N, C-alpha and C positions, 0 to 999 in steps of 0.2 A: 036260427040254425042254418037255414038255407043261405042267408047272407054270409055267414062265416064260411060255409062250404064254398061259396062263390069266390070269396076273398082268397082262400087257400088255393083254389083251382087257378085263379088269375096269377097268384104268386108263382105257382109251379110252371105255368105257361111262360112267364117272363124270365124266370131265373135260369141260370146255366145248370141244368139238371145233371149233365155229364160231369161237370166239375164237382158238384156235390157228391156224386157217386164215387168218383175217384178219391175224394177226400175221406168219405166214409170207409172205403176199402183200405186206405192207408192206416186209418185209426184202428180198424178191426185187426189188420195185420199186426200192428204194433202191440195191441193188447194180447194177441196170441203169443207173440214172441216173448213179451215181458212175463206173461203168466207161466211160460215154459221155463224161463231162467229163474223164476221166483224161488224155485226149490233149492237154489244154490246159496241162499242166505236167509236172514231173519227179517230184514226190513221189507215192508209191504209196498214194493214199487207199483204193483198192479193197482192197488187201491188209490194211491196218489194220482196215477195216470188216468184212471177212470174218472175220478172227480174232476180233474183238469179238463178232460175232453168234453165232459158233459157241460161244464161251465162255458168252455170254449165254443161249443156248438150253439148254446143259447146266445152268447154275445155275437157270434157270427150271423145268426139269423136276424137278430135285432138290427145290427149294423147294415145288413143287406137290404133291409126295409128302409132304413134312414137314407137321406140324400147325402151322398159323399161331398157334394158341393157345399153343403152347410158345414160339414166338418172342416173343409179346407178354409172356409171363411173364418173359422175359429182357430186358425193356425197358431195364434199367439197363446191360446190355452194349452195346446200341445207342446209348444216351445217351453212354456213355464212348467208343465208337467215333467218334461224331460229333465229340466234343470233341477227340480225338486227330487226326482228319483236318483239322479246322479249325486246330489248333495247328501242324501240319506245314506248312500253307500259309504261315502267318506267318513261320516260320523258314526254310523252304526253297522258298517259292513262286517261280515264274518267270512271265514273260510270253511267250506263244508268238506266232508270226507271225499277223497278222490279228485280234488281240485287243487290247483296251486295259485289261486287268486283269492282276493277278498271282495268279490263282486256279488255277494249274496246278502239278503236281509232275512232275519228270523221273524216269523209271524206267530201269533198265538196258536196253540195247538200243536206246536212242534214242526210246522211246515216252514219251508224256506222258499224264497222267491228271488229270481235273478232280474233286477230292474233293467239291465241292458237289453233284455229281450223286448221289453215294452218301449224302450227308447227307440228301437228300430221302427216301430209303428209311428211314433211321433216324428221321426226323421223322414219317413216316407211322405207323411202329410205336409210337413213344413217345407221340405225340399221340392215337392211337387208344386206348391204355391210359389216358391222362389223361381223355379224354372218357368212357370206359366207367366209370371209378371214380366220376366225378361223377354220371353218369346213374344208376348203380346205387344211389347214396346219395340220389338225388332232390334234389340241390343244384346242378344244373348251371346254374340261373338265379340263384343267389346272386351278388350283385355281386362279392364277393371271389373267388368261384370263376371267374367270367367273366374277372376281372382276371388270375387265375393262368393261364388259357388264353392270354390275350393276351401275357403275359410269356413263356410257353413258346414261342410263335411268334416273339416279338421277339428272342430270343437268336440264332437262326440268321440272321434278317434283318439284324441289326446286324453280326454277324460277317462275313457275306458282303458286306455293303455296304462294310466297311472293306477287303475284298479287291479292291474295285473292280468287282464283278460285280452291278450293280444289277438287271439283267434277271432273274437267278436269284433275287435277293432278292424281286422282285415275285412270282415264282411261289410262293414260300413264303407271302407274304401272301394270295394267292388260295387256296392250299391250306387255310390257317387259316380263312378266311372260309367256304369251301364246306363243309369238314368240320364246323365249328361250327354252321352253319345246318342241315345234315342231322341233327346230333345233337340239335337242338331248342332251341338257344340262342334266346331271344326276340328278335323283330325290333327292339325298342326299343334294344338294345345296338348293333345294326348302324346304326340311325339316329343314335345318339350318335356312333359312330365316323365315320360319313359327315359329320356336321356338323363334327366336329373337323378332319377332313381339309380340308373346304371352307374353314373359317376359316383353316387353316394354310397354304393354297396360296401366299399372298404370301411367307410366311416360307420355305417350302420352295423356292420359285422363286429368292429372293434370297440365301439363306444356305446351302442344302443342295445346290443344283444348280450345277455349274460351267458355264462358257461353252459347252463342247461339248454338254452335256445340253440347255441352252436352245436352242442352234442346231439340234439335231436335231428338236426340237419345232417351232420356227419354220419349218424347211424344208418342213413339211407344207403350209404356207400360202403359201410363196413360190415359186410354180410357175415364174415366168419368170426368177428370179434365182438364188437359192441352189441350187435344185434342179438346175440345169444345170452348176454349177461346183464346188460344195463339199459340204455336208452332205447334200444331197438327191440327189447324183449316183448313188449306188448304187440308190436306189429308182426313180429315173427310168429308168435303164438296165434295171433289172429289169422294169419295166412294158413297156418297148419290146420286150424279149425275149419276154415272154409274148404280147404282141399280134402279134408277127411269126409266131408259130406257127399263128395262125388256127384252123381247125377241127381239122385232123388233124396239124399240125406238119410239120417238115421230115424227121422220121425220126430214130431213134436213131443216133448217131455221124455225123449229117449237119448239125447246127446250126452255122452259121458263127460266130455270136456266142458259142456255148458253146466252140468250138475256140479262139477268140481270147481267151477269158476276159475279156470286156468287163465283165461284172457281177462286182464284187469278192465274194469268199466264196461263189461259186455252188455250191461243193461242200458248204457248211455251212448257214448261216442262209438262204441264197437258193437252195436246191436246187429250190424250186418253180418258179423261172424256167427251169431246165433242162427240167423236165417241160413247161412252157408252150411253149417254143420247139420242142422236138423231138417232142413228142407232142400238142401243140395243146390246144384246149379239151376234147377227149375225154379226153386224158391227165390234165389237171388235175381234171376231174370224177371220173375213176376214182380218182385219188389221194385226193381228199376223201372219196369213198364208202368207201374202205378204212379211213381214219382214223375216219370216222363210225361204221362198223361196230364197230371196236374200242371206241370210247367207249360206244356203246349196249350192247354186251355186258357191259362192265365195270359199268355202272350197273344193268343187269338182275340181275347176280350180287349186287350190293349189295341190291337190292330183295328178292331171293329168300332172302337169308341169314336164318336163324333165330337168329343170334347177333349181338349188337350190336357186338362187337369185330370180327368179320368184315365186318360192314356198314361200319364206319368205315374199315377198311383199303381196301375197294373204293372208297369215296367219296374217300379220299385219292388213290388211283391215278387215278380219274376226274378229280379236280380237277387233278392234275399234267398228264395227257395233254391234257385239254380246253383248259385255259388256255394251254398251250404252243402247241397247234394254232391257236387263235383269234388269239393275239398274233402268231405267226410269219406266218400268212397275211395278217393285217391290216398287219403291218410291210412285207411284200413288196409289197402292193398300195397302200401309201401312206396307209393309214388310221391307223396308229400309227407313232411314231418308231422308228428302228432301235435296239434295246437288246440285241441279241445273244442271242436266244432260238432254240433249234434246233427243227426240225420233228420230233416224236417218231418214231423208227424210220426216218425218211427221210433226215435230214441226216447228212452224214459226221461222225463223231465217236464214237470207241470208248466213251468214258465215258457219253455220253448213251444210246447203243444198249444198252450193258450194263445200266445202271440201269433203263431202261424195260423190258427183258426180265425182269429180276428182279422188277419190280413186276407184270408179267403173271403171273409164277409165283406171287406172293402171292395174286392174284385167283383163280387156279386152285386154290390150296390151300384158300381159303375155300369154293370150289365143292365140291371133293372131300370135305372133312371135314364140311361141312354135310350132304351126302348120307349120310355115315356116321351122323350123328345122326338123320336122318330114318329110315334103315333100322332103327336100334336102337329108335326110338320105335314104328315099325310092328310090330316083333317083340313089344314089350311089350304093345301094344294087342291083338295077336292072342292072346297068352298069357292076358291078362285075359278076353278074350271066351270062350276055351275053358274057363276056370275057371268063369265064370258059367253056361255051358251045363251 
């Protein structure tokens, strides 16, 4: 018993306890919001979310104990897993209520899972390995090597695009850009990519975007027309809900608009509107501070990592959580079009919560095993000092 207690105490000492606390706070906040909006419908979102976060925390703790470098050495397993998950969607994919894509799989017991959420984890691991190999050989800025990085990212982007989930495809693009930048890819390549996108905007608008995509963008500028009746309805009602909460909100379980489910998908992409109406400006600020705390702790662990592979993993998790947070909040407030991006750890959705918690476990693994290296190095330096004396 004392040995087990010592192991737990050592784990607590080594782990990033502040990151764990922020993560727990986000999950608890999410469960409160989901339980509050639960009264607006019959489906038990709370039960699904609770099961997902319990499983997610178990996975996160196990992964935090495991050595992330072992996972990276098995990159080919994660590449194969991603390929299998993507293939399953093309053969057995379904469309669930409230979505416009076929990026889901139905599991026994009536549960559904979104494989692209777990492909994100596979991408972080395989792309970290790719960056490390190029960096170690000092060829990361070779044009053909940069092209290989772009092709690596393009594969999941294209696959998920054809599943109809362009919002998730965009997250992969942002993860690729942020991870490549932090790995030291020169700015000229980003400038070239930006110029290509700028020149290609008319082509993308006319040939790659359908009427629904274009209307969602146009709705941002059509305040008096479209926003009230069609593609902008969700964002307009979301902003009304947030504004109705004023400073302190109407209180949990008391929001009339939440109870009436006026804002579509309020349990998922628009969970921020529930916080705004029932907890007001203070509740919204608290939510953002929790997510900001998680983001800062993740990037600090990247900065403190003495191993490039661990640093790239942390940067990948940072890119995923930060980009989803910015896009989701911008989407709800009407700065970005609605593209189906969840708010990390807050939105209802077992796949999203589970994958995000696993990513937190990866960051904790980097933290724990980097400390092991530092302790070993300290012992070696101490031994050398005693020998010199």
